[in-house]
ZATIVEX-906028 format. One record per residue (C-alpha): residue in one letter; x, y negated, z; chain. Coordinates in nm, 2 decimals, always signed. Layout:
BEGIN
{residuo: A | x: X | y: Y | z: Z | cadena: A} $
...
# end
This chain:
BEGIN
{residuo: X | x: -0.39 | y: +2.02 | z: -2.93 | cadena: A} $
{residuo: X | x: -0.23 | y: +2.36 | z: -2.83 | cadena: A} $
{residuo: X | x: -0.22 | y: +2.44 | z: -2.47 | cadena: A} $
{residuo: X | x: -0.04 | y: +2.71 | z: -2.26 | cadena: A} $
{residuo: X | x: -0.09 | y: +2.75 | z: -1.89 | cadena: A} $
{residuo: X | x: +0.25 | y: +2.86 | z: -1.78 | cadena: A} $
{residuo: X | x: +0.21 | y: +2.83 | z: -1.40 | cadena: A} $
{residuo: X | x: -0.08 | y: +2.78 | z: -1.16 | cadena: A} $
{residuo: X | x: -0.05 | y: +2.70 | z: -0.79 | cadena: A} $
{residuo: X | x: -0.28 | y: +2.82 | z: -0.52 | cadena: A} $
{residuo: X | x: -0.33 | y: +2.59 | z: -0.22 | cadena: A} $
{residuo: X | x: -0.62 | y: +2.61 | z: +0.02 | cadena: A} $
{residuo: X | x: -0.83 | y: +2.78 | z: -0.24 | cadena: A} $
{residuo: X | x: -0.76 | y: +2.54 | z: -0.52 | cadena: A} $
{residuo: X | x: -0.56 | y: +2.65 | z: -0.83 | cadena: A} $
{residuo: X | x: -0.41 | y: +2.38 | z: -1.04 | cadena: A} $
{residuo: X | x: -0.23 | y: +2.38 | z: -1.37 | cadena: A} $
{residuo: X | x: -0.14 | y: +2.11 | z: -1.62 | cadena: A} $
{residuo: X | x: -0.03 | y: +2.10 | z: -1.98 | cadena: A} $
{residuo: X | x: +0.12 | y: +1.81 | z: -2.17 | cadena: A} $
{residuo: X | x: -0.02 | y: +1.79 | z: -2.52 | cadena: A} $
{residuo: X | x: +0.19 | y: +1.75 | z: -2.83 | cadena: A} $
{residuo: X | x: +0.32 | y: +1.40 | z: -2.89 | cadena: A} $
{residuo: X | x: +0.17 | y: +1.21 | z: -3.18 | cadena: A} $
{residuo: X | x: +0.37 | y: +0.98 | z: -3.41 | cadena: A} $
{residuo: X | x: +0.31 | y: +0.69 | z: -3.17 | cadena: A} $
{residuo: X | x: +0.47 | y: +0.90 | z: -2.89 | cadena: A} $
{residuo: X | x: +0.14 | y: +0.92 | z: -2.69 | cadena: A} $
{residuo: X | x: +0.06 | y: +1.24 | z: -2.51 | cadena: A} $
{residuo: X | x: -0.25 | y: +1.40 | z: -2.35 | cadena: A} $
{residuo: X | x: -0.24 | y: +1.57 | z: -2.02 | cadena: A} $
{residuo: X | x: -0.49 | y: +1.86 | z: -2.01 | cadena: A} $
{residuo: X | x: -0.55 | y: +1.94 | z: -1.64 | cadena: A} $
{residuo: X | x: -0.71 | y: +2.26 | z: -1.52 | cadena: A} $
{residuo: X | x: -0.81 | y: +2.38 | z: -1.18 | cadena: A} $
{residuo: X | x: -1.04 | y: +2.62 | z: -0.99 | cadena: A} $
{residuo: X | x: -1.27 | y: +2.48 | z: -0.73 | cadena: A} $
{residuo: X | x: -1.16 | y: +2.55 | z: -0.37 | cadena: A} $
{residuo: X | x: -1.34 | y: +2.83 | z: -0.21 | cadena: A} $
{residuo: X | x: -1.22 | y: +2.77 | z: +0.15 | cadena: A} $
{residuo: X | x: -1.15 | y: +2.47 | z: +0.36 | cadena: A} $
{residuo: X | x: -0.81 | y: +2.40 | z: +0.51 | cadena: A} $
{residuo: X | x: -0.93 | y: +2.55 | z: +0.84 | cadena: A} $
{residuo: X | x: -1.01 | y: +2.88 | z: +0.66 | cadena: A} $
{residuo: X | x: -1.39 | y: +2.84 | z: +0.66 | cadena: A} $
{residuo: X | x: -1.58 | y: +2.91 | z: +0.34 | cadena: A} $
{residuo: X | x: -1.66 | y: +2.62 | z: +0.11 | cadena: A} $
{residuo: X | x: -1.95 | y: +2.68 | z: -0.12 | cadena: A} $
{residuo: X | x: -1.97 | y: +2.48 | z: -0.44 | cadena: A} $
{residuo: X | x: -2.28 | y: +2.30 | z: -0.30 | cadena: A} $
{residuo: X | x: -2.05 | y: +2.13 | z: -0.04 | cadena: A} $
{residuo: X | x: -1.80 | y: +2.00 | z: -0.30 | cadena: A} $
{residuo: X | x: -1.87 | y: +1.63 | z: -0.39 | cadena: A} $
{residuo: X | x: -1.60 | y: +1.61 | z: -0.66 | cadena: A} $
{residuo: X | x: -1.23 | y: +1.55 | z: -0.73 | cadena: A} $
{residuo: X | x: -0.99 | y: +1.26 | z: -0.73 | cadena: A} $
{residuo: X | x: -0.69 | y: +1.25 | z: -0.96 | cadena: A} $
{residuo: X | x: -0.39 | y: +1.03 | z: -0.90 | cadena: A} $
{residuo: X | x: -0.12 | y: +0.98 | z: -1.16 | cadena: A} $
{residuo: X | x: +0.18 | y: +0.76 | z: -1.22 | cadena: A} $
{residuo: X | x: +0.50 | y: +0.74 | z: -1.42 | cadena: A} $
{residuo: X | x: +0.79 | y: +0.88 | z: -1.22 | cadena: A} $
{residuo: X | x: +0.97 | y: +0.55 | z: -1.29 | cadena: A} $
{residuo: X | x: +0.69 | y: +0.35 | z: -1.12 | cadena: A} $
{residuo: X | x: +0.53 | y: +0.33 | z: -0.78 | cadena: A} $
{residuo: X | x: +0.17 | y: +0.24 | z: -0.87 | cadena: A} $
{residuo: X | x: -0.07 | y: +0.52 | z: -0.89 | cadena: A} $
{residuo: X | x: -0.38 | y: +0.52 | z: -1.11 | cadena: A} $
{residuo: X | x: -0.70 | y: +0.69 | z: -0.99 | cadena: A} $
{residuo: X | x: -0.96 | y: +0.89 | z: -1.17 | cadena: A} $
{residuo: X | x: -1.28 | y: +0.99 | z: -0.99 | cadena: A} $
{residuo: X | x: -1.45 | y: +1.31 | z: -1.11 | cadena: A} $
{residuo: X | x: -1.79 | y: +1.32 | z: -0.93 | cadena: A} $
{residuo: X | x: -1.88 | y: +1.66 | z: -1.08 | cadena: A} $
{residuo: X | x: -1.83 | y: +1.95 | z: -0.83 | cadena: A} $
{residuo: X | x: -1.85 | y: +2.20 | z: -1.12 | cadena: A} $
{residuo: X | x: -1.57 | y: +2.03 | z: -1.32 | cadena: A} $
{residuo: X | x: -1.26 | y: +2.24 | z: -1.37 | cadena: A} $
{residuo: X | x: -1.08 | y: +2.05 | z: -1.64 | cadena: A} $
{residuo: X | x: -1.00 | y: +1.69 | z: -1.73 | cadena: A} $
{residuo: X | x: -0.78 | y: +1.54 | z: -2.00 | cadena: A} $
{residuo: X | x: -0.59 | y: +1.21 | z: -1.95 | cadena: A} $
{residuo: X | x: -0.53 | y: +1.08 | z: -2.30 | cadena: A} $
{residuo: X | x: -0.29 | y: +0.84 | z: -2.47 | cadena: A} $
{residuo: X | x: -0.02 | y: +0.82 | z: -2.21 | cadena: A} $
{residuo: X | x: +0.34 | y: +0.73 | z: -2.28 | cadena: A} $
{residuo: X | x: +0.57 | y: +1.03 | z: -2.35 | cadena: A} $
{residuo: X | x: +0.75 | y: +1.00 | z: -2.02 | cadena: A} $
{residuo: X | x: +0.74 | y: +1.21 | z: -1.70 | cadena: A} $
{residuo: X | x: +0.44 | y: +1.17 | z: -1.47 | cadena: A} $
{residuo: X | x: +0.34 | y: +1.27 | z: -1.13 | cadena: A} $
{residuo: X | x: -0.02 | y: +1.40 | z: -1.12 | cadena: A} $
{residuo: X | x: -0.21 | y: +1.51 | z: -0.81 | cadena: A} $
{residuo: X | x: -0.56 | y: +1.62 | z: -0.73 | cadena: A} $
{residuo: X | x: -0.78 | y: +1.65 | z: -0.42 | cadena: A} $
{residuo: X | x: -1.12 | y: +1.79 | z: -0.37 | cadena: A} $
{residuo: X | x: -1.37 | y: +1.60 | z: -0.15 | cadena: A} $
{residuo: X | x: -1.68 | y: +1.73 | z: +0.01 | cadena: A} $
{residuo: X | x: -2.03 | y: +1.58 | z: +0.02 | cadena: A} $
{residuo: X | x: -1.94 | y: +1.40 | z: +0.34 | cadena: A} $
{residuo: X | x: -1.63 | y: +1.24 | z: +0.16 | cadena: A} $
{residuo: X | x: -1.38 | y: +1.45 | z: +0.36 | cadena: A} $
{residuo: X | x: -1.07 | y: +1.51 | z: +0.13 | cadena: A} $
{residuo: X | x: -0.85 | y: +1.81 | z: +0.09 | cadena: A} $
{residuo: X | x: -0.47 | y: +1.76 | z: +0.08 | cadena: A} $
{residuo: X | x: -0.35 | y: +1.63 | z: -0.26 | cadena: A} $
{residuo: X | x: -0.20 | y: +1.91 | z: -0.47 | cadena: A} $
{residuo: X | x: +0.05 | y: +1.84 | z: -0.74 | cadena: A} $
{residuo: X | x: +0.01 | y: +1.96 | z: -1.09 | cadena: A} $
{residuo: X | x: +0.30 | y: +2.14 | z: -1.25 | cadena: A} $
{residuo: X | x: +0.32 | y: +1.99 | z: -1.60 | cadena: A} $
{residuo: X | x: +0.49 | y: +2.15 | z: -1.90 | cadena: A} $
{residuo: X | x: +0.55 | y: +2.01 | z: -2.24 | cadena: A} $
{residuo: X | x: +0.40 | y: +2.24 | z: -2.50 | cadena: A} $
{residuo: X | x: +0.62 | y: +2.34 | z: -2.80 | cadena: A} $
{residuo: X | x: +0.46 | y: +2.41 | z: -3.14 | cadena: A} $
{residuo: X | x: +0.39 | y: +2.78 | z: -3.21 | cadena: A} $
{residuo: X | x: +0.34 | y: +2.89 | z: -2.85 | cadena: A} $
{residuo: X | x: +0.03 | y: +3.10 | z: -2.78 | cadena: A} $
{residuo: X | x: -0.27 | y: +2.91 | z: -2.65 | cadena: A} $
{residuo: X | x: -0.43 | y: +3.18 | z: -2.43 | cadena: A} $
{residuo: X | x: -0.40 | y: +3.09 | z: -2.06 | cadena: A} $
{residuo: X | x: -0.24 | y: +3.34 | z: -1.83 | cadena: A} $
{residuo: X | x: -0.47 | y: +3.52 | z: -1.59 | cadena: A} $
{residuo: X | x: -0.45 | y: +3.49 | z: -1.22 | cadena: A} $
{residuo: X | x: -0.63 | y: +3.68 | z: -0.94 | cadena: A} $
{residuo: X | x: -0.65 | y: +3.61 | z: -0.57 | cadena: A} $
# end
């Protein structure tokens, strides 16, 4: 699967990006999701990696109201791939939670369909 990170969003120290994989013959797609761990809490206080408990992803087809949930209990995780989804638009959000199970605000991924022949190197970002 080729991937290109066209846009990343910064929100309360969490950078998120998403890429839709190339469709297969069965019209299934993979969503490759990438983020950077938050470094600050919403109140501006530092958040060391040792205080992160993990991440929760929510996704749904735009045409439906039911969300599906994926728990990622690894605080060091910065990528996840949702595989085999229908080739339709989705809403995907992520939140970090700390070791006390306090959640950040859910942040939307910006998803892009990848065209064949585009470069696969992600764009850099500094903050």
